[in-house]
C-alpha positions in Angstrom: 101.7 88.1 57.8 99.8 90.3 55.3 99.6 89.0 51.8 101.0 92.3 50.4 104.3 91.6 52.1 104.4 87.8 51.7 105.8 87.9 48.2 108.8 90.1 49.3 109.3 87.8 52.3 109.4 84.7 50.1 111.8 86.4 47.6 114.3 87.1 50.3 113.9 83.9 52.3 112.7 81.2 49.9 113.8 82.5 46.4 113.5 79.0 44.8 109.7 79.3 45.2 109.5 82.8 43.5 109.4 84.0 39.9 108.7 87.2 38.1 105.1 87.6 37.1 102.9 89.8 35.0 100.6 92.6 36.1 98.7 92.6 39.4 96.5 95.2 41.0 97.2 97.7 38.3 101.0 97.3 38.3 103.0 95.9 35.4 105.0 93.5 37.5 104.4 91.0 40.3 106.2 88.5 42.4 104.7 85.0 42.0 105.1 82.5 44.9 104.5 78.9 44.1 102.9 77.7 47.3 103.6 74.0 46.6 107.3 74.8 46.4 107.1 77.1 49.3 105.4 74.5 51.5 107.9 71.8 50.5 111.1 73.7 51.0 110.5 76.7 53.3 107.8 76.1 55.9 110.4 75.0 58.4 111.4 78.6 58.8 108.1 79.2 60.6 107.7 78.4 64.3 104.8 78.7 66.6 103.4 82.0 67.8 100.5 84.4 67.9 99.9 87.4 65.7 97.1 89.7 64.7 96.7 89.4 61.0 95.2 91.8 58.5 94.6 91.7 54.8 94.0 94.3 52.2 93.6 98.0 52.5 91.4 100.8 51.1 93.8 100.8 48.1 94.3 97.1 47.6 91.3 94.9 48.4 92.4 91.4 49.0 89.5 89.0 49.7 90.9 85.6 50.6 87.6 83.6 50.7 87.9 82.2 54.2 84.8 81.4 56.2 84.8 80.5 59.9 82.2 78.4 61.7 82.1 77.3 65.3 83.4 73.9 66.2 79.9 72.6 67.1 79.0 72.7 63.4 81.3 69.8 62.7 81.8 68.0 66.1 79.4 65.8 67.8 78.7 67.3 71.2 78.8 63.9 72.8 82.5 63.5 72.1 83.2 66.6 74.2 81.0 65.6 77.1 82.5 62.3 78.2 83.1 61.9 81.9 86.7 60.9 81.7 88.7 64.1 81.6 91.7 62.6 79.8 89.5 61.2 77.0 87.8 64.6 76.7 91.2 66.3 76.4 92.3 63.9 73.7 89.0 64.4 71.8 89.4 68.2 71.9 93.0 67.9 70.6 91.8 65.6 67.8 89.0 68.1 66.9 91.4 71.0 66.8 93.9 69.2 64.6 91.2 68.0 62.2 89.1 71.2 62.2 90.6 72.9 59.2 90.7 69.8 57.0 87.2 68.7 57.9 85.6 72.1 57.5 84.8 72.6 53.8 84.4 76.3 54.3 88.2 76.5 54.9 89.3 74.4 52.0 90.8 76.0 48.9 88.1 76.6 46.3 88.0 74.1 43.5 90.3 75.1 40.7 92.0 77.9 42.7 95.6 78.8 41.7 98.5 77.5 43.8 100.3 80.8 43.1 100.2 83.9 45.4 100.9 87.2 43.6 102.2 90.4 45.1 102.3 93.6 43.1 105.8 95.2 42.6 106.0 98.9 43.0 108.8 101.4 43.8 109.5 101.0 47.5 108.2 103.5 50.1 110.4 106.2 51.3 112.2 109.2 49.8 115.3 108.7 47.7 116.8 109.1 44.2 118.1 107.2 41.2 120.4 108.2 38.4 118.3 109.3 35.4 118.5 107.1 32.3 116.1 108.1 29.5 113.3 109.3 31.8 112.2 108.9 35.4 110.3 105.8 36.6 106.5 105.9 36.8 104.5 105.3 40.0 101.0 105.3 41.5 100.4 107.6 44.5 103.5 109.7 44.0 105.6 111.4 41.3 109.3 111.5 40.5 111.0 114.9 40.2 114.0 115.5 38.1 117.0 117.7 38.7 120.6 118.1 37.6 124.1 119.1 38.7 126.6 120.7 36.3 130.2 119.7 37.3 132.9 122.2 36.1 135.7 119.7 36.1 139.5 120.2 35.6 140.2 122.6 32.7 144.0 122.1 32.4 144.6 119.0 30.3 141.0 117.8 30.9 140.5 114.1 31.0 136.9 113.1 31.9 136.1 109.6 30.6 133.1 107.4 30.3 132.0 103.9 29.4 130.8 102.9 25.9 127.8 102.8 26.0 127.0 105.5 28.6 123.3 105.6 28.9 122.7 108.2 31.7 121.0 111.4 30.9 122.9 114.7 30.4 125.6 116.1 28.2 129.3 115.5 29.0 132.7 116.3 27.7 136.4 116.2 28.7 136.2 119.2 31.0 132.6 119.3 32.3 129.5 117.1 32.6 125.8 117.1 33.7 124.6 114.6 36.2 120.8 114.1 36.1 118.7 112.7 38.9 115.2 111.2 39.4 114.1 112.0 42.9 111.2 110.4 44.7 110.2 113.1 47.2 106.9 111.7 48.5 107.5 109.3 51.3 104.9 106.6 51.3 103.3 105.7 48.0 100.0 107.1 49.4 100.4 105.4 52.8 100.9 108.6 54.7 103.6 109.8 57.2 102.9 107.0 59.6 105.3 104.9 57.4 108.3 106.3 59.4 106.6 105.7 62.7 106.2 102.0 61.7 109.8 102.0 60.4 111.2 103.3 63.8 109.1 100.8 65.7 110.4 97.9 63.5 106.8 97.2 62.2 107.2 98.2 58.6 107.4 94.7 57.1 104.3 93.6 58.9 102.1 96.2 57.2 102.7 95.1 53.7 104.7 98.1 52.3 106.9 97.4 49.4 110.5 97.7 50.5 114.0 97.7 49.0 115.3 94.1 48.6 118.6 93.0 50.2 121.7 93.2 48.1 124.8 95.2 47.3 124.0 98.6 45.8 123.4 102.3 46.5 120.8 105.0 45.8 120.8 108.8 46.3 119.8 110.0 49.7 116.8 112.3 50.2 115.8 112.6 53.8 116.2 109.5 55.9 117.7 106.4 54.3 115.1 103.6 53.7 115.3 100.6 56.0 118.3 98.4 55.4 120.5 101.2 54.0 123.4 103.2 55.6 124.3 106.7 54.7 127.5 107.9 53.2 128.8 110.7 50.9 131.4 111.6 48.2 132.9 115.1 47.7 134.1 116.2 44.3 136.8 118.9 44.3 135.7 120.7 41.1 137.6 123.2 39.0 139.0 126.1 41.1 139.6 128.7 38.3 136.5 130.4 36.9 134.3 127.7 38.5 130.9 127.4 36.7 129.1 124.8 38.9 125.4 125.1 39.1 122.3 122.9 39.7 118.6 123.0 39.2 115.4 121.1 40.2 115.3 118.3 42.7 118.7 116.9 43.7 120.0 114.5 46.3 120.9 115.7 49.8 124.4 117.3 49.9 126.2 120.5 49.3 126.2 122.2 45.9 128.7 125.2 45.7 132.1 125.5 44.1 132.6 121.8 44.9 130.0 119.0 45.0 129.1 116.8 47.9 126.4 114.2 47.3 124.9 112.0 50.0 124.0 108.3 49.3 122.2 105.4 50.9 124.0 102.1 50.5 123.5 98.5 51.6 125.6 95.4 51.5 123.5 92.8 53.3 123.2 90.0 50.6 125.2 88.9 47.6 124.1 89.9 44.2 123.7 86.3 43.1 119.9 86.0 43.1 117.1 88.0 41.5 115.6 91.0 43.1 112.2 92.5 42.2 111.7 96.1 41.1 109.3 97.7 38.5 110.4 97.0 34.8 108.1 99.4 32.9 111.0 101.9 32.3 114.8 101.8 32.2 116.5 102.8 35.4 119.9 102.6 37.1 121.3 101.7 40.5 124.8 102.6 41.8 127.3 99.9 42.5 128.4 99.4 46.1 130.7 96.5 45.1 132.1 95.2 41.8 128.8 93.4 40.9 125.3 94.5 40.0 122.0 93.1 41.4 120.0 90.9 39.1 116.6 92.5 38.5 114.1 90.0 37.4 112.7 90.7 34.0 115.5 93.1 32.9 118.9 93.0 31.2 121.7 94.9 33.0 124.7 96.8 31.7 127.7 97.9 33.8 128.5 101.6 32.9 130.7 104.2 34.5 131.9 107.8 34.5 135.3 109.2 35.5 135.5 112.7 36.7 138.9 114.6 36.2 138.8 116.6 39.4 140.9 119.7 40.4 144.6 119.0 40.0 145.9 121.6 42.5 145.6 120.8 46.2 142.9 118.3 45.5 140.4 117.9 48.3 138.3 114.9 47.2 136.8 113.1 50.2 134.5 110.3 51.2 132.7 109.2 54.4 130.3 106.7 55.8 129.1 103.9 53.5 129.5 105.2 49.9 129.4 103.8 46.3 132.3 102.0 44.7 134.9 104.6 43.6 137.9 103.4 41.5 139.1 106.9 40.5 142.1 107.0 42.9 142.9 109.7 45.3 142.5 112.8 43.1 139.8 111.7 40.7 136.4 109.9 41.0 135.0 107.0 39.0 131.5 105.9 39.9 130.0 102.6 38.5 126.4 102.2 37.6 124.0 99.2 36.9 121.7 100.3 34.1 118.6 98.1 33.5 116.6 97.9 30.3 
């Protein structure tokens, strides 16, 4: 298993061995795996098998200081040349068992750390997040911003929002701006082969940062990242003198006199353990259930917006796997997890 993926693997499968760390490989955040804890509590999850292992890349050089020597450097040849076949077999088994511990070239260097660090970056793929004060930063790609102006119900308007409400854009009782941060380059500099690996089920074995398991949603842009399922919500906006408009980079969907926004949602682990995402700037996720994921190193606030949709012949709709909506049949109320 490549070291670049090991931290994410440990976070999902042996979270008691993992903690939030400082910068690594030029990133502000890292996952730190205490190998003593991991070995004590989690090695039983590994079986026996064979794999071709790689480490590092042109972007992340990861020397691991392993030297290999042939067995004859540490084994007396006479022990392998005895006439009795059974004794020779037993000797070979003993040699193989003791090879690593007896070979000083394979031992951990004196004073080396018992901690393995993995840099935390925004996951590969294309997707979007609700914009807070600004868009996230990233290496090897940029975030693009865009917005949707919802012309909501004009007769007895009743848009509502939480206090505080930290998402970007102006809003009022009868209209609002919804701002987006869209990651439109797929692979954090890894190239289009990311999706070939994803389709073949090989993504995790090539050390690409991926979205952690949990209960939450993001905006859809192209194919949903691994682990997510697609869904959508349609807003029936104001019918009379409708002023809907949009600009910039927006999620997949339909933007006309009404609004249909596509989402990627997942619900594959409870939100009762930390997940690891970059902490250098505030950001938001969208609730799938009534709880928010715990992001290591950040505080979280639950916020929401309630859209007062068209009153006459309302045609709000939802499909697939979509965010938590508590607005009832004729209105829409979306809940956000805002991290600072």
